[in-house]
C-alpha positions as CSV (number, residue, x, y, z in Angstrom):
1,M,-50.0,-10.4,117.8
2,F,-46.9,-8.5,116.6
3,S,-45.2,-9.2,119.9
4,R,-45.9,-12.9,119.6
5,I,-44.3,-12.9,116.1
6,I,-41.3,-11.1,117.4
7,T,-41.0,-13.5,120.3
8,F,-41.4,-16.4,117.8
9,I,-38.6,-15.1,115.6
10,T,-36.4,-14.3,118.5
11,L,-36.7,-17.8,119.8
12,R,-35.9,-19.1,116.3
13,P,-33.1,-16.8,114.7
14,Y,-32.2,-19.4,112.0
15,L,-35.4,-18.4,110.3
16,I,-34.0,-14.9,109.6
17,A,-30.9,-16.4,108.0
18,L,-33.0,-18.6,105.8
19,V,-35.1,-15.8,104.5
20,I,-32.0,-13.7,103.6
21,V,-30.6,-16.7,101.7
22,I,-33.8,-17.2,99.8
23,L,-33.9,-13.5,98.8
24,L,-30.3,-13.5,97.5
25,V,-31.0,-16.6,95.4
26,V,-34.1,-15.0,93.9
27,W,-32.1,-11.8,93.1
28,M,-29.3,-13.6,91.4
29,V,-31.7,-15.8,89.3
30,L,-33.8,-12.9,88.0
31,P,-32.4,-11.0,84.8
32,H,-31.0,-7.4,85.1
33,H,-31.6,-4.7,82.4
34,T,-29.8,-1.8,84.0
35,E,-26.9,-1.5,81.3
36,T,-27.3,1.3,78.8
37,A,-26.8,1.0,75.1
38,E,-23.7,3.2,75.3
39,S,-21.9,1.0,77.8
40,T,-22.7,-2.0,75.5
41,N,-21.2,-0.4,72.5
42,Q,-18.0,0.6,74.4
43,Q,-17.6,-2.9,75.6
44,S,-18.0,-4.3,72.0
45,Q,-15.4,-1.8,70.7
46,L,-12.9,-2.8,73.4
47,E,-13.4,-6.4,72.6
48,S,-12.9,-5.7,68.8
49,E,-9.7,-3.7,69.4
50,S,-8.4,-6.4,71.7
51,V,-8.9,-9.0,68.9
52,D,-7.2,-6.7,66.3
53,N,-4.3,-6.1,68.6
54,E,-4.0,-9.8,69.2
55,Q,-4.0,-10.6,65.5
56,R,-1.4,-7.8,64.8
57,T,0.8,-9.2,67.5
58,T,0.7,-12.6,65.9
59,L,1.8,-11.3,62.4
60,P,5.6,-11.8,61.7
61,K,7.5,-8.5,61.6
62,V,9.9,-7.8,58.7
63,Q,12.0,-4.7,57.8
64,T,11.6,-3.3,54.3
65,T,13.5,-0.6,52.4
66,H,12.3,1.4,49.5
67,F,14.5,1.2,46.4
68,V,14.4,3.4,43.3
69,T,16.0,2.0,40.1
70,K,19.0,3.9,38.7
71,K,20.5,3.7,35.2
72,I,24.0,2.2,35.4
73,T,26.5,0.8,32.9
74,K,27.1,-2.9,32.7
75,Y,30.8,-3.7,32.5
76,L,32.7,-6.8,31.4
77,T,35.7,-7.3,33.6
78,L,38.6,-9.3,32.2
79,Y,41.9,-10.2,33.9
80,G,44.9,-10.4,31.6
81,R,48.5,-9.4,31.0
82,S,50.3,-6.8,29.0
83,E,52.4,-7.7,26.0
84,A,54.4,-6.1,23.3
85,N,52.4,-4.9,20.2
86,S,55.1,-6.5,18.0
87,R,58.3,-8.4,18.6
88,A,61.1,-9.7,16.4
89,V,64.5,-11.3,16.6
90,I,67.1,-9.3,14.7
91,R,69.3,-11.8,12.8
92,A,72.4,-11.6,10.7
93,E,71.6,-11.5,6.9
94,I,75.3,-11.9,5.9
95,A,78.2,-13.8,7.3
96,G,80.9,-11.9,9.1
97,K,82.4,-10.7,12.3
98,I,80.8,-8.1,14.5
99,I,83.0,-5.0,14.5
100,S,80.8,-2.6,16.4
101,I,77.6,-2.6,18.6
102,N,75.9,0.8,18.7
103,A,73.1,0.0,21.2
104,N,72.7,-1.9,24.5
105,K,70.1,-4.2,25.9
106,G,67.2,-2.2,27.3
107,D,67.8,0.8,24.9
108,Y,64.9,2.3,23.0
109,V,65.8,2.4,19.3
110,A,63.9,4.1,16.5
111,R,63.2,2.4,13.2
112,N,66.3,2.1,10.9
113,K,68.6,2.9,13.8
114,N,72.0,1.3,13.2
115,I,72.5,-1.3,15.9
116,V,75.4,-3.5,14.8
117,N,78.1,-3.3,12.1
118,I,79.5,-6.5,10.5
119,E,82.8,-6.4,8.7
120,K,82.7,-5.7,5.0
121,G,85.6,-7.9,4.1
122,E,86.2,-7.8,0.4
123,L,82.8,-6.4,-0.4
124,A,84.1,-2.9,-1.0
125,A,86.7,-4.1,-3.6
126,Q,84.2,-6.4,-5.2
127,L,81.8,-3.6,-5.5
128,K,84.4,-1.4,-7.2
129,Q,85.2,-4.1,-9.6
130,A,81.5,-4.8,-10.3
131,K,80.9,-1.1,-11.1
132,A,83.8,-1.1,-13.6
133,S,82.6,-4.4,-15.2
134,L,79.1,-2.9,-15.5
135,L,80.5,0.2,-17.2
136,E,82.5,-2.0,-19.7
137,R,79.4,-4.2,-20.5
138,E,77.3,-1.1,-21.0
139,L,79.7,0.4,-23.5
140,T,80.1,-2.8,-25.3
141,Y,76.3,-3.4,-25.5
142,K,75.7,0.1,-26.8
143,A,78.4,-0.3,-29.5
144,V,77.0,-3.7,-30.7
145,K,73.5,-2.3,-30.7
146,S,74.6,0.7,-32.9
147,L,76.2,-1.7,-35.4
148,N,73.1,-3.9,-35.3
149,D,71.0,-0.9,-36.1
150,K,73.1,-0.2,-39.2
151,G,73.0,-3.9,-40.2
152,L,76.6,-4.4,-39.5
153,Q,76.2,-6.8,-36.6
154,G,74.1,-9.9,-36.1
155,R,71.2,-10.2,-33.7
156,V,72.9,-13.1,-31.9
157,R,75.9,-11.0,-30.9
158,L,73.5,-8.2,-29.7
159,A,71.7,-10.7,-27.5
160,E,74.9,-12.0,-26.0
161,E,76.1,-8.5,-25.1
162,N,72.7,-7.7,-23.7
163,S,72.8,-10.8,-21.4
164,L,76.3,-9.9,-20.2
165,F,75.2,-6.3,-19.5
166,L,72.2,-7.5,-17.4
167,S,74.4,-10.0,-15.6
168,A,76.8,-7.2,-14.6
169,Q,73.8,-5.2,-13.3
170,T,72.7,-8.1,-11.2
171,I,76.1,-8.7,-9.7
172,L,76.4,-5.0,-8.8
173,A,72.9,-5.0,-7.1
174,Q,73.8,-8.2,-5.1
175,L,77.0,-6.7,-3.9
176,Q,75.3,-3.4,-2.9
177,L,72.7,-5.4,-1.0
178,A,75.4,-7.5,0.8
179,L,77.2,-4.3,1.7
180,K,73.9,-2.8,3.1
181,R,73.4,-5.9,5.2
182,T,76.6,-5.3,7.1
183,R,74.8,-2.5,8.7
184,V,72.2,-4.1,10.9
185,V,69.2,-1.7,11.7
186,A,66.1,-1.9,13.8
187,P,63.0,-2.9,11.7
188,F,60.6,-0.9,13.9
189,N,60.6,1.4,16.9
190,G,61.1,-0.6,20.1
191,I,63.2,-1.7,23.0
192,L,66.1,-4.1,22.7
193,Q,65.3,-6.9,25.1
194,Q,67.8,-9.8,24.7
195,Q,71.4,-9.7,23.3
196,F,72.5,-13.0,21.7
197,S,75.8,-11.9,20.1
198,D,78.8,-9.9,21.4
199,L,81.5,-7.8,19.8
200,G,83.9,-9.9,17.8
201,D,81.5,-12.8,17.3
202,Y,81.5,-14.3,13.8
203,L,78.0,-14.6,12.6
204,Q,76.5,-16.9,10.0
205,V,73.4,-16.0,8.1
206,G,70.4,-16.4,10.4
207,D,72.3,-16.1,13.7
208,P,70.4,-14.0,16.3
209,I,71.8,-10.7,17.5
210,F,69.1,-8.9,19.5
211,S,65.4,-9.3,20.3
212,L,63.3,-6.2,19.8
213,E,59.8,-5.4,21.2
214,N,57.5,-2.6,20.3
215,V,55.6,-1.5,23.4
216,D,53.9,1.6,22.0
217,P,51.1,0.9,21.8
218,M,51.1,-1.7,24.6
219,V,48.6,-4.6,24.2
220,I,46.7,-6.0,27.1
221,R,44.8,-9.2,26.3
222,G,42.1,-11.1,28.2
223,D,39.7,-14.0,27.6
224,A,35.9,-13.5,27.3
225,T,33.2,-16.2,27.4
226,E,30.8,-16.6,24.5
227,H,28.1,-15.0,26.6
228,Y,29.5,-11.5,26.0
229,M,30.7,-11.8,22.4
230,G,27.7,-10.2,20.9
231,D,28.2,-7.0,23.0
232,L,31.9,-6.5,22.2
233,K,32.8,-4.1,19.4
234,L,36.1,-3.2,17.8
235,G,37.2,0.3,18.8
236,S,35.2,0.3,22.0
237,T,36.8,2.3,24.9
238,V,38.5,0.1,27.5
239,H,40.0,1.1,30.9
240,A,42.8,-1.0,32.4
241,T,43.8,-0.9,36.0
242,L,47.4,-1.9,36.7
243,L,48.7,-3.5,39.9
244,S,50.2,-0.1,40.8
245,G,46.7,1.4,40.8
246,E,47.4,3.4,37.6
247,I,44.4,3.6,35.2
248,I,45.0,3.8,31.5
249,E,42.5,4.2,28.6
250,G,42.7,2.4,25.3
251,K,40.6,0.7,22.5
252,I,39.7,-2.8,21.6
253,S,41.9,-3.8,18.7
254,F,41.2,-7.5,18.2
255,I,38.4,-9.9,18.9
256,A,39.0,-13.6,18.1
257,A,36.6,-15.2,15.7
258,M,37.3,-18.7,17.1
259,A,37.3,-19.9,20.7
260,D,40.3,-21.5,22.3
261,S,39.9,-25.3,22.2
262,D,41.1,-25.7,25.8
263,S,39.3,-22.9,27.6
264,S,36.4,-22.3,25.2
265,T,37.0,-18.6,25.6
266,F,37.6,-15.9,23.0
267,R,40.8,-13.8,23.0
268,V,40.2,-10.0,23.3
269,E,43.0,-7.5,22.9
270,A,43.1,-3.8,23.6
271,E,45.8,-1.3,22.6
272,F,47.0,1.5,25.0
273,P,49.2,4.4,24.1
274,N,52.6,4.0,25.8
275,P,54.9,6.7,24.4
276,E,57.1,6.9,27.5
277,Q,57.2,3.1,27.9
278,K,55.9,3.4,31.4
279,V,53.7,0.3,31.0
280,L,55.9,-2.7,31.1
281,S,55.3,-5.9,29.2
282,G,54.2,-9.0,31.1
283,I,52.4,-7.3,34.0
284,S,48.9,-8.2,35.3
285,A,46.0,-5.8,34.5
286,K,42.3,-5.7,34.9
287,L,40.2,-4.7,31.8
288,A,36.8,-3.0,32.2
289,I,34.8,-2.9,29.0
290,P,31.5,-1.0,29.0
291,L,28.7,-3.1,27.4
292,Y,25.3,-1.4,27.8
293,Q,23.2,0.6,30.2
294,V,20.5,-0.9,32.4
295,E,18.0,0.1,35.2
296,A,19.2,-1.5,38.4
297,I,19.2,-1.2,42.2
298,Y,22.0,-1.8,44.7
299,V,21.3,-4.1,47.6
300,S,23.2,-6.1,50.2
301,P,23.7,-9.8,49.4
302,S,21.8,-10.7,52.5
303,A,18.6,-9.4,50.8
304,L,18.8,-12.1,48.1
305,A,16.5,-15.1,48.4
306,L,15.6,-18.3,46.5
307,D,12.1,-19.4,45.5
308,E,10.9,-23.0,45.6
309,Q,12.3,-23.6,42.2
310,G,15.7,-22.3,43.2
311,N,15.5,-19.1,41.2
312,L,17.5,-16.2,42.6
313,G,15.5,-13.1,43.5
314,V,14.3,-10.9,46.4
315,K,11.2,-10.9,48.6
316,L,8.9,-7.9,48.4
317,V,6.0,-6.6,50.4
318,K,2.9,-5.7,48.4
319,D,-0.2,-4.6,50.4
320,G,1.1,-6.4,53.5
321,V,1.7,-9.7,51.7
322,V,5.0,-11.2,50.8
323,A,5.8,-11.6,47.1
324,F,8.9,-12.9,45.2
325,Q,10.6,-11.1,42.4
326,G,13.1,-12.8,40.1
327,I,16.2,-10.7,39.3
328,T,19.1,-10.5,36.9
329,L,22.6,-10.0,38.4
330,V,24.3,-7.1,36.8
331,E,27.4,-6.4,38.9
332,T,28.9,-7.6,42.2
333,D,31.5,-6.2,44.6
334,N,32.7,-6.7,48.2
335,D,29.8,-4.7,49.7
336,G,26.7,-5.6,47.6
337,V,25.2,-6.4,44.2
338,W,23.5,-4.5,41.4
339,L,20.2,-6.1,40.3
340,S,17.9,-5.5,37.3
341,G,14.6,-6.9,36.4
342,F,12.3,-4.4,38.2
343,T,9.6,-2.5,36.4
344,G,9.5,0.4,39.0
345,D,10.2,1.3,42.6
346,V,10.1,-1.7,45.1
347,D,9.9,-2.3,48.8
348,I,12.3,-5.1,49.5
349,I,12.5,-7.1,52.7
350,T,16.0,-6.4,54.0
351,L,15.6,-8.1,57.4
352,G,13.5,-11.2,58.3
353,Q,13.0,-12.6,54.8
354,G,14.2,-16.0,55.9
355,F,11.3,-16.4,58.3
356,V,8.4,-15.6,55.9
357,K,7.1,-17.3,52.8
358,V,5.4,-16.0,49.6
359,G,1.8,-15.2,50.4
360,D,2.3,-14.6,54.1
361,Q,0.7,-11.6,55.7
362,V,3.4,-9.6,57.5
363,D,3.7,-6.5,59.7
364,A,6.2,-4.5,57.6
365,V,8.4,-1.9,59.3
366,D,9.5,0.6,56.6
367,Q,13.1,1.9,56.9
368,G,12.5,4.6,54.2
369,E,14.2,5.0,50.8
370,F,17.8,3.8,50.3
371,E,19.9,6.7,49.1
372,Q,21.7,5.4,46.0
373,D,23.0,8.8,44.8
374,E,26.4,8.3,46.3
375,V,26.5,4.8,45.0
376,E,25.6,6.1,41.5
377,K,28.3,8.8,41.7
378,K,30.9,6.2,42.8
379,Q,29.8,3.9,39.9
380,T,30.1,6.7,37.4
381,S,33.5,8.0,38.6
382,D,34.8,4.4,38.6
383,H,33.4,3.5,35.2
384,H,36.7,1.9,34.4
385,S,36.1,-0.5,37.2
386,V,33.4,-2.7,38.6
387,N,30.3,-0.7,39.9
388,T,31.6,0.0,43.5
389,P,29.3,1.6,46.0
390,P,30.5,3.2,49.2
391,N,31.4,1.0,52.2
392,G,28.5,0.1,54.4
393,A,25.8,0.4,51.6
394,E,23.2,-2.3,51.7
C-alpha cells in the first residue's frame, strides 16, 4: 500500500508542489501571536520619537539673545556754532582827527583800555576858560545871596546870578565830557576784530573805529524741536565737542520762549568758559545735553522689526512662540540703537526674525546673554556725546 502511494506520487511530482503551495498559503493567512508586549512598546516608542523628530525638523529655527536692561542717560544732541558772548562797534563820540592808535586788530583788550586818542583841539583852552568863568559866577552868586539875606538885594537879581552860576557848571561839565571822549576806551573785555579807521583819519560823531567781541564766556547755540522743550532747564550741564575733538563743559544760559517762524525750532544757548580765548567764534560744535535716565538695551538695527500696523519693535520668543514688543527709540549711533519699553529681561530674535510671524512656534537657538557692561562703560565715559557702544556690538 505504502509502496503504491510512493509510486503514485513519483509518477506525479506536480502533486508535491501543489501541496507545498497550499500549506504556504494557509500559513500566511492564519494570524500570528508570537510578538511580546515589550517589543510592541518599543516599536510604539520609536514611532512616537520619529514623529516628534519630524515635527521638530519642520519648525523654523531662529537665533535669540538674552538682553538685560541697563540704566542710561538720554541725551539731546544739537549741532550749532560758537559766537561771541557780546559784540559792539566802537564809534567816535566826538569829531576830530585820530592822533594815536594804541591797539591792533586781533589784540585782547581789557575793559576801559585806551584804544584810540582823538585830537583835543581847543578843548583844553575852553576848559580852562570854563573853570575861570565858573569861579567868577560862583563868587558873584555868593555875594548877591549874602546881600539878599540882609535885604539889600532883590530876589530877581539873586535868581539871575543863580541861573548864570548853573549855566557855567553845565558848560564846564560838557567840556570835561568832550575832553574825556577824545580818549576812546574798550567798553568791555574782548578782542578787537575789525579796524575801520586809521591814524590821521578825521572822524565825525558816530564813525566806526573798531569792532570788539567778548569771547569769554563763549556762546554756542543750537536749535531744539518742541518735543524736548519740557526737558530743558536753565543752568543744566552741557558738553560741546569741537571739530578738533576737544570737549568743553558749560551751562545752558538761554532757552527761547518763542519758536522761529521759519524752522519752528527753539533757540538754545550755552556758555562755556574761555579765559585763554582758545575757542574761536564761528566754529561748528556738537552740543550734548543730558535730559533724563531710562532703562534700555542696546541692539543691532537688524534686530528691529515692524508689526502689521507698521509699529517699530522687536520680535521675542516666549515659551517657544514668537511675540512682538513695541519699543521707544532712545539713542542711535553707527553700530546700534538703544531701546526702552521693556519691563524686564527679554530674549530677542537676532537672526531669522524676517521669516517668522507673531504666534509661530519656533525652534529657538539661544546665544546667551549679550554683555552690555562695556557698552554701558563707554556710554558713561562719553556722557558728553551720543551713547556709543564698542564696535561690533549687536
